N, C-alpha and C positions, 0 to 999 in steps of 0.2 A: 540349613544349606540356603533355603530362599532368600533369608535376611542377608546372607552373605552376597548372594549373586545380586539383591537389589543395591546394597552399599556399593558393590563392585561397578554396577551399571552407573551408580551416580558418580562415582570418583572418575570413571573412565570419560564420563560425558563432560565432566567439569574440565579434565585434562585436554579432552578433545576441543572443548570450545575455547578455551585459552589459547590452544594451539593455532586453532583457526584466526582468532584474534590477532594473535601476533602477526602471523601470515599477512592477514589484511592490513595492517598498521605499517608494516615494513616493506612490503613488496614495490612499492614505488621507489626503494632506494637502490634497486637491482639494475641499474642503468636504465637504457631506452626500452628493452622489452619491459621490464619491470614497470615503468612509468605507462607504456601502452596497456599492459594488462590491467593496472590499477585504474585507467580511465574506462576499460573495457566493463570492469566489475561494478563502476558507479552508476550504470545506465543498463536498461534491459536491451539485451537478453542477461548479459553478465550477472546483474545484481539479482535476477531470478534465481541464477544456479547459484549463486552466494548464499542467497536465504535458504534456498532448498537444503544445501550441504550444511549450512550452519543450525538450521532451526527445524524443518518438519519431516526432512528425511530420516534425523535420529528419533524422532517421535515415532515414525513408521516400523524402524528398527527395533526399538525398545518394546512397542507393542507385539511385534511378530514373535519376538524371542520369550517375552515374560508377561505378555496379556497387560492388562490394564495395570498391575502393579509395575510392571517395566516401564511404561508411558509415565506412572507415578513417580519413578526414579530418575528417569531422563529430564523431566522438566525441571526438578530442583538442581539438577546437576547444571543445567543451562543457567540457571537464576544464580547460582554460585559462581559459575565462571564469570557472568556478567558482573557482579559485584567486586570480585577480583579484579577483573580489567578496570573498572572504574575508580578503584583504590589507587592501582599502579598508576594509572593514567593522570589522576589529580595529583598524585605524589610527584610524579617525573614534571608536571608543569605547575608545581606549588608557587614557584617563583614569579609567574606570571598570572595566577589566579588573583584578581581584584576583589574589592569588597563588593562588586557589583554583579551579581550572578542570579539568574532564574531560581534555580532551586533555594536560594538563601532567603530571597524575597517572599516566594510563596511559603517557605517553611514559616517564617515570621509572620506572614499574614494570616494564615489559615491554621498553623500548626503543623510540627514534623509529620505526626503519624497520619493526619488527614490527608496532606498533599500527596505523601508516599502511597498510601494506602490507595488513593484515586488515580494514582498512575498506573498502579498494578490493574486496577479495576478495567481501566480502557485496555489492557492485554488480553483480556477475554474475548473480545473480537477479534484478535490476530488470525485465529483459523477462517473467520469469516471473510476477512479481506484476502487470504490465499486462494478461498475458493472462488472470489471474484477476479482474482489474477488468473487463476487456470480457465475460467469461463472467458475471459478475454482473449486468451490465448488459443483454446481449443473451439468454443461455441461459436463466437462472433465470427471467424473466419467462414464458418458455413452460410452465414447470411451475405457475405461478400460472395460467396460462389454461387448460391442458389439465386439471389436477388440484386447482385450489384451494389451492396452497400460499399459506402466509401470505406477504404483503407484507412490505416493510421500507422505512423511510425512510432512504435511505442516507447522509443527512448526519449521522446520529447515530453513524455508525460512522466514514465516510470524512471525515476533517477534522483540521486541524492547529491546535493551540493553545500549544505548547510555547514559542512566541515572547514568549509573556506571562511566562515564568518570568524571574525577575531574575539577571542575571548571565550568561546564554548569548548569547555573542558570536561573531561570526566561524566558526571551525571548529565549535565546539560546537553552536552554533545550527542550521547547515545539516544537521549529521548527526544532531541529535535530531529535526529536522522529517522527516528522511526515516524515521527509525525511528516517528514518529508517525503517518504515512500508511501505512507498510508494516503496521505493527500493527493497524490498521484494516481495511485491506484483508484480512489474515489472518483475524481476528476474523469479518468479516461472512461471508468464504467457509466458515469452519468452522460458522457459526451455519445457513448454507444447507446443508451438507454434513449436519449432524444430521437437519434434516428429511428429505433424500433416504435417508439410511441407515435411519431408523427407518421409513419409509413402505415400502421395497421389502424390506429386509432385518433384521427385529428379531429376529435370533438370535446368543446368544453365542458367540463364538469356543471352539473346542476348545483353542485354546493359552492356559492361564492366563496367561503372562507378557504375552501380548498383549492380554487382557481389562485384565490390571491398568496397562498401559500406557496404552491407548485410553480408558479411562473417564473420564481428565481432559477429553478433547475430546468424548466421546460419553456423557454422564451416563446415558442410557438403557440401557446397557450393564449395569449394575448395578441399575437402577429401571425396568424394564419388559421389557427383551428377554428371550426365550423362552430356557431354559436348554438347553444343547447336547444331552441327553439327553430333551428334549420331544418333540413331534410336530408335524406339519404343521398338526393340527386346534388345537394350542395357538396357532400362529403366527397362525392364521385369526381365533381367538377374540380374540388380543391385538390385532390390526389392528383389528377392529370394535368393541373397548372403546375405542380410544383415536381413533377416527374419527368423531365425532358429526356427523349429519347436518346440513347447513346452516352448518356453520363452517370458517373457514379451517384447513388442515392445518398443523401444527407439531408437532414431535418431541414425546415423551411430557411429559417433565418441563420443558417450556418455562415459565417463571415468568410470561409474559404470555399463556399459552394461554387463549382463550376458550371 
C-alpha cells in the first residue's frame, strides 16, 4: 500500500508540475489581464508565490502526508515534470533551434554526463536560497524597523528576464532562468549583509588575504572600515561619521546613499 501511495504521489506531482508549467507558459495569451498577471509573476513578490506553489509547498505537503518517503516521491515527480516540459518545449521550437546552444557546447566540451550531473549538483543548494529569500522577506525588515536600515524594492533584484533572449529554448531556458533568479537572491542578500557588517563591525580583518577576497562583496572594507591597528575610539568615530541623523542606514559606499 505504501508503494502505491508513493507512486501516486510521484505521478500527481508530475501532473501538477506540468499543469503549472502550461499555465505559466500560456497565461500571457489571455488578453490584458493575462499579460499583467504574467508580468507580476516575473518579479517579486509574484515570483516568490510562483516558486512556492511550484516547488517548496509540494515538498511540505509530501512530507506532512507521507514523511521523508513522501518528500522522496515529490522531488522525482518534479524532476519528471521538468524534463517532460523541456522535451515538449524543444520539440515545439525545433525549427528555431540552431546549432549554437549552451547545452550542446558544454556537453561536447566536458561530456554529457558531467555537464548534466554538475547542473543537478547545483540544485542541492536550492533550499538554501529559499531560506535566504525568506530571511530577506521576514528578518531584514526587523532591522529596518528597529534600526532604520535602508529598505529595498525587491522586484529590482528578484526577477527573471532571460526568457526574452533569442535562442534560449528548453534546457537552456530553464537553467538560465534558475540562474537568473538565484543571482538576484544572492545579490540582494549580499547588499543587505553589507549594511549589517558596516553597521556592527566596521573593522578590517588581520588576515590580508581575507581582506583582499572579501572587499569585492564588501567595498567598505577598503573604503571606510577602521584599520586593524586602530582603536575603539576610531571605530565609534567612523560609525558616527557614516550614520547621519534622520536618514536610512546603509553601508558607507552605497551609491544610492541619501
